[in-house]
C-alpha positions as CSV (number, residue, x, y, z in Angstrom):
1,M,0.0,0.0,0.0
2,H,2.9,2.4,-0.7
3,G,3.4,2.8,3.1
4,K,0.1,4.6,3.2
5,G,-1.0,6.4,6.4
6,A,-4.3,8.0,7.3
7,Y,-5.1,9.1,3.8
8,K,-4.0,8.1,0.3
9,Y,-1.2,10.6,-0.2
10,E,0.3,10.4,3.3
11,N,3.3,8.0,3.5
12,V,4.2,7.0,7.0
13,R,6.6,4.1,6.1
14,I,8.6,3.1,3.0
15,G,6.4,0.8,1.0
16,L,5.4,-0.2,-2.5
17,N,2.3,-1.4,-4.4
18,A,3.1,-4.9,-5.6
19,R,-0.4,-6.4,-5.4
20,L,-1.5,-8.5,-8.4
21,D,-4.0,-11.2,-7.9
22,T,-5.1,-13.8,-10.5
23,L,-8.1,-11.8,-11.7
24,Q,-6.0,-8.7,-12.2
25,A,-3.5,-10.7,-14.1
26,A,-6.3,-12.1,-16.4
27,I,-7.5,-8.6,-17.1
28,L,-4.0,-7.2,-17.6
29,L,-2.9,-9.8,-20.2
30,P,-5.2,-8.5,-23.0
31,K,-4.6,-4.9,-22.0
32,L,-0.8,-5.5,-22.6
33,R,-1.6,-6.2,-26.3
34,E,-3.2,-2.8,-26.5
35,F,-0.5,-1.0,-24.6
36,D,1.3,0.6,-27.5
37,K,-2.0,1.8,-29.1
38,E,-3.0,3.3,-25.8
39,V,0.3,5.1,-25.3
40,E,0.1,6.4,-28.9
41,H,-3.5,7.7,-28.2
42,R,-2.4,9.3,-24.9
43,N,0.4,11.2,-26.8
44,W,-2.2,12.3,-29.4
45,A,-4.4,13.5,-26.5
46,A,-1.6,15.3,-24.8
47,A,-0.7,17.1,-28.1
48,R,-4.4,18.1,-28.5
49,Y,-4.5,19.4,-24.9
50,A,-1.3,21.3,-25.5
51,D,-2.4,22.9,-28.7
52,L,-5.6,24.1,-27.2
53,L,-4.2,25.3,-23.8
54,K,-0.7,26.5,-24.7
55,D,-1.7,30.2,-24.9
56,K,-3.2,30.2,-21.4
57,F,-1.3,27.6,-19.4
58,Q,2.1,26.2,-19.0
59,V,1.7,22.8,-20.7
60,P,3.8,19.7,-20.3
61,V,6.8,19.5,-22.7
62,V,8.6,16.3,-23.6
63,R,12.2,17.1,-24.6
64,D,13.6,15.9,-27.9
65,G,14.9,12.4,-27.6
66,Y,12.5,11.5,-24.8
67,F,9.1,9.8,-24.6
68,S,6.2,10.0,-22.3
69,S,3.4,7.6,-21.6
70,F,1.3,10.5,-20.2
71,G,-0.1,8.6,-17.3
72,Y,-1.3,12.0,-16.2
73,Y,-1.8,15.3,-18.0
74,T,-0.7,17.8,-15.4
75,L,-0.9,21.6,-15.7
76,K,0.8,24.2,-13.5
77,A,-1.4,27.1,-12.4
78,E,0.1,30.5,-11.5
79,N,-0.7,30.0,-7.9
80,E,-2.8,28.0,-5.4
81,E,-5.8,30.3,-5.8
82,Q,-5.9,29.9,-9.6
83,R,-5.7,26.2,-9.2
84,T,-8.6,26.1,-6.8
85,K,-10.7,28.4,-9.0
86,M,-9.9,26.3,-12.1
87,M,-10.6,23.0,-10.4
88,G,-13.8,24.3,-9.0
89,A,-15.1,25.6,-12.3
90,L,-14.1,22.3,-14.0
91,N,-15.9,20.3,-11.3
92,E,-19.0,22.4,-11.8
93,A,-18.9,21.7,-15.5
94,G,-18.7,17.9,-14.8
95,V,-14.9,17.6,-15.5
96,P,-13.0,15.6,-12.9
97,T,-9.6,16.9,-11.9
98,M,-7.0,15.6,-9.5
99,I,-4.1,16.7,-7.4
100,Y,-1.9,13.5,-7.3
101,Y,0.9,14.7,-5.0
102,P,-0.4,17.3,-2.5
103,V,2.5,16.8,-0.1
104,P,6.1,16.8,-1.4
105,L,8.0,13.7,-0.7
106,H,10.6,15.4,1.5
107,L,7.7,16.5,3.9
108,Q,6.1,13.1,4.2
109,K,6.2,11.5,7.7
110,V,8.2,8.6,6.4
111,Y,11.2,10.9,5.8
112,Q,10.9,13.1,8.9
113,S,14.1,11.5,10.2
114,L,16.0,13.2,7.3
115,G,15.4,16.5,8.9
116,Y,13.8,18.4,6.0
117,R,11.6,21.3,6.8
118,E,9.2,23.4,4.8
119,G,11.2,25.8,2.6
120,D,14.1,23.3,2.0
121,L,12.9,22.4,-1.4
122,P,10.9,25.4,-2.6
123,V,10.3,24.3,-6.2
124,S,8.8,21.0,-5.1
125,E,6.7,22.7,-2.5
126,K,5.4,25.3,-4.9
127,L,4.5,22.6,-7.5
128,S,2.6,20.6,-4.8
129,K,0.4,23.7,-4.4
130,T,-0.1,24.7,-8.0
131,V,-0.3,21.5,-10.2
132,F,-3.5,19.7,-11.1
133,S,-4.3,17.0,-13.6
134,L,-7.0,16.8,-16.3
135,P,-8.7,13.6,-17.5
136,M,-6.3,11.4,-19.4
137,H,-6.7,7.8,-20.6
138,G,-6.2,5.7,-23.6
139,Y,-9.7,6.2,-24.9
140,I,-10.3,9.9,-24.3
141,T,-12.1,11.5,-27.3
142,E,-11.5,14.7,-29.1
143,D,-15.0,15.9,-28.1
144,V,-14.1,15.5,-24.4
145,I,-10.8,17.2,-24.8
146,N,-12.4,20.1,-26.7
147,Y,-15.1,20.4,-24.0
148,I,-12.5,20.5,-21.2
149,C,-10.4,23.1,-23.0
150,K,-13.3,25.3,-24.0
151,T,-14.5,25.2,-20.3
152,M,-11.0,26.2,-19.2
153,Q,-10.7,29.0,-21.7
154,N,-13.9,30.5,-20.4
155,I,-12.8,30.6,-16.7
C-alpha cells in the first residue's frame, strides 16, 4: 500500500504497491496487447490538450529524444488560488480533476528523520500547491478534450 498512512497521499513508512491477484493478471494480459496503441493515443491527446491550452497555461513538454506515456496530464497554475478556481469551475462543468501529490516527498512523515523542513525544497513545495491533472486515458475522445479546454478558456 505504498506505506500509506491516514489518507491516500500520506506516506508513513517506506512501501510499495506490488499487489496483483489472478483476476487482475487475467485482465492485464489482453490490455498489454493494446498498450502501444493506448500510449500512442495518450500522446495524441496530450498534443491536442497542449495545442488548445498553450496560450493560457504552462503545458507539459517532452524534450527531444525522450518519450512520455502520459499517465497524467498535469498543468501548472500560476498560484494555489488559480488552481482552486480552475478545479472548482471544471468540477461544476462535470470535469474531474485531481491533485496527485499534494504533499512533497521530503515533507512526508516517512522521511521526517532526514530533517527536511518546509522551505528546504521550494520548487517541489510550490509545485505541490499549483499543479493539477486533467482527465487522461487511452480512450479519451477529441470531443471530451475540446469540451474541457473550452471550459478552461472561459474561466
